Short mmCIF file of the C-alpha atoms (twelve columns), coordinates in Angstrom:
data_MODEL
# 
_entry.id   MODEL 
# 
loop_
_atom_site.group_PDB 
_atom_site.id 
_atom_site.type_symbol 
_atom_site.label_atom_id 
_atom_site.label_alt_id 
_atom_site.label_comp_id 
_atom_site.label_asym_id 
_atom_site.label_seq_id 
_atom_site.Cartn_x 
_atom_site.Cartn_y 
_atom_site.Cartn_z 
_atom_site.pdbx_PDB_model_num 
ATOM 1  C CA . UNK A 1  16.752 2.803   -21.598 1 
ATOM 2  C CA . UNK A 2  19.082 4.778   -23.924 1 
ATOM 3  C CA . UNK A 3  19.966 2.301   -26.053 1 
ATOM 4  C CA . UNK A 4  16.587 0.789   -26.388 1 
ATOM 5  C CA . UNK A 5  15.616 5.185   -27.050 1 
ATOM 6  C CA . UNK A 6  18.688 4.460   -29.532 1 
ATOM 7  C CA . UNK A 7  17.448 1.959   -31.339 1 
ATOM 8  C CA . UNK A 8  13.109 2.722   -31.550 1 
ATOM 9  C CA . UNK A 9  14.857 6.146   -33.462 1 
ATOM 10 C CA . UNK A 10 18.223 5.038   -35.542 1 
ATOM 11 C CA . UNK A 11 20.021 6.963   -33.596 1 
ATOM 12 C CA . UNK A 12 23.934 6.219   -32.904 1 
ATOM 13 C CA . UNK A 13 24.923 5.112   -29.453 1 
ATOM 14 C CA . UNK A 14 27.925 6.402   -29.900 1 
ATOM 15 C CA . UNK A 15 29.122 9.467   -32.177 1 
ATOM 16 C CA . UNK A 16 31.130 8.860   -35.073 1 
ATOM 17 C CA . UNK A 17 34.293 10.264  -35.180 1 
ATOM 18 C CA . UNK A 18 36.457 12.260  -38.135 1 
ATOM 19 C CA . UNK A 19 38.176 9.586   -40.366 1 
ATOM 20 C CA . UNK A 20 41.373 10.196  -42.110 1 
ATOM 21 C CA . UNK A 21 41.327 9.211   -45.822 1 
ATOM 22 C CA . UNK A 22 46.122 7.816   -45.821 1 
ATOM 23 C CA . UNK A 23 47.044 4.150   -44.352 1 
ATOM 24 C CA . UNK A 24 44.555 4.958   -40.970 1 
ATOM 25 C CA . UNK A 25 41.379 5.194   -42.449 1 
ATOM 26 C CA . UNK A 26 40.735 0.924   -42.583 1 
ATOM 27 C CA . UNK A 27 43.108 1.317   -38.960 1 
ATOM 28 C CA . UNK A 28 40.011 3.976   -37.424 1 
ATOM 29 C CA . UNK A 29 37.077 1.840   -39.102 1 
ATOM 30 C CA . UNK A 30 37.972 -0.983  -36.775 1 
ATOM 31 C CA . UNK A 31 39.158 0.033   -33.899 1 
ATOM 32 C CA . UNK A 32 35.088 2.526   -34.403 1 
ATOM 33 C CA . UNK A 33 33.859 -1.190  -34.915 1 
ATOM 34 C CA . UNK A 34 35.901 -3.342  -31.652 1 
ATOM 35 C CA . UNK A 35 34.680 0.068   -29.655 1 
ATOM 36 C CA . UNK A 36 31.039 -0.439  -30.342 1 
ATOM 37 C CA . UNK A 37 30.864 -3.416  -29.268 1 
ATOM 38 C CA . UNK A 38 33.183 -2.863  -26.304 1 
ATOM 39 C CA . UNK A 39 31.029 0.155   -25.333 1 
ATOM 40 C CA . UNK A 40 27.809 -2.368  -25.925 1 
ATOM 41 C CA . UNK A 41 29.013 -4.751  -24.127 1 
ATOM 42 C CA . UNK A 42 29.912 -2.575  -21.225 1 
ATOM 43 C CA . UNK A 43 26.141 -1.931  -20.669 1 
ATOM 44 C CA . UNK A 44 24.953 -4.679  -21.142 1 
ATOM 45 C CA . UNK A 45 26.933 -5.805  -18.207 1 
ATOM 46 C CA . UNK A 46 29.218 -8.219  -20.540 1 
ATOM 47 C CA . UNK A 47 32.675 -8.444  -20.353 1 
ATOM 48 C CA . UNK A 48 34.052 -5.090  -23.003 1 
ATOM 49 C CA . UNK A 49 38.430 -4.959  -21.491 1 
ATOM 50 C CA . UNK A 50 39.011 -6.059  -24.384 1 
ATOM 51 C CA . UNK A 51 37.731 -5.597  -27.220 1 
ATOM 52 C CA . UNK A 52 38.747 -2.401  -26.358 1 
ATOM 53 C CA . UNK A 53 41.555 -2.923  -25.810 1 
ATOM 54 C CA . UNK A 54 42.324 -4.687  -28.980 1 
ATOM 55 C CA . UNK A 55 40.671 -1.448  -30.774 1 
ATOM 56 C CA . UNK A 56 42.954 0.976   -28.766 1 
ATOM 57 C CA . UNK A 57 46.151 -0.600  -30.102 1 
ATOM 58 C CA . UNK A 58 44.423 -1.191  -34.436 1 
ATOM 59 C CA . UNK A 59 43.761 1.773   -33.669 1 
ATOM 60 C CA . UNK A 60 47.394 3.367   -32.886 1 
ATOM 61 C CA . UNK A 61 48.946 0.924   -35.643 1 
ATOM 62 C CA . UNK A 62 51.131 2.816   -37.000 1 
ATOM 63 C CA . UNK A 63 50.955 1.092   -40.517 1 
ATOM 64 C CA . UNK A 64 48.407 -0.556  -42.450 1 
ATOM 65 C CA . UNK A 65 45.670 -3.670  -40.683 1 
ATOM 66 C CA . UNK A 66 45.334 -5.051  -44.366 1 
ATOM 67 C CA . UNK A 67 49.481 -5.169  -44.659 1 
ATOM 68 C CA . UNK A 68 49.513 -6.557  -41.175 1 
ATOM 69 C CA . UNK A 69 46.633 -9.179  -42.268 1 
ATOM 70 C CA . UNK A 70 47.782 -10.221 -45.494 1 
ATOM 71 C CA . UNK A 71 51.115 -11.045 -43.790 1 
ATOM 72 C CA . UNK A 72 49.223 -12.973 -41.221 1 
ATOM 73 C CA . UNK A 73 50.346 -11.848 -38.652 1 
ATOM 74 C CA . UNK A 74 47.190 -9.986  -37.306 1 
ATOM 75 C CA . UNK A 75 48.576 -12.075 -33.835 1 
ATOM 76 C CA . UNK A 76 51.229 -10.242 -32.941 1 
ATOM 77 C CA . UNK A 77 48.610 -7.331  -32.586 1 
ATOM 78 C CA . UNK A 78 48.391 -6.675  -28.626 1 
ATOM 79 C CA . UNK A 79 45.924 -8.525  -27.252 1 
ATOM 80 C CA . UNK A 80 44.574 -10.236 -30.566 1 
ATOM 81 C CA . UNK A 81 43.788 -13.501 -29.375 1 
ATOM 82 C CA . UNK A 82 42.590 -16.122 -32.122 1 
ATOM 83 C CA . UNK A 83 39.084 -15.849 -31.587 1 
ATOM 84 C CA . UNK A 84 39.540 -11.598 -32.356 1 
ATOM 85 C CA . UNK A 85 41.891 -13.166 -35.127 1 
ATOM 86 C CA . UNK A 86 38.647 -14.427 -36.852 1 
ATOM 87 C CA . UNK A 87 36.566 -12.416 -35.846 1 
ATOM 88 C CA . UNK A 88 39.216 -9.385  -37.816 1 
ATOM 89 C CA . UNK A 89 39.971 -11.719 -40.575 1 
ATOM 90 C CA . UNK A 90 35.442 -12.066 -41.050 1 
ATOM 91 C CA . UNK A 91 34.669 -7.791  -41.272 1 
# 
């Protein structure tokens, strides 16, 4: 019901969070996308833990995810499998 109301009134179903203006910016934006997707999956009764943990791990990286992607090392981020790596590269 909540998701239907959010869609009808064009409301976000999660509150946007603070996005810093340093290397973490892209990390936080990517993490937010994954965490939003995870939350939606959870609400719909679909598997959600993989995207949740990848989102958390990206959120807590000590360097830019863009730098990691340039080095072709996304799969070194904990919980990133080939399907999530492809998803990240297509964002």
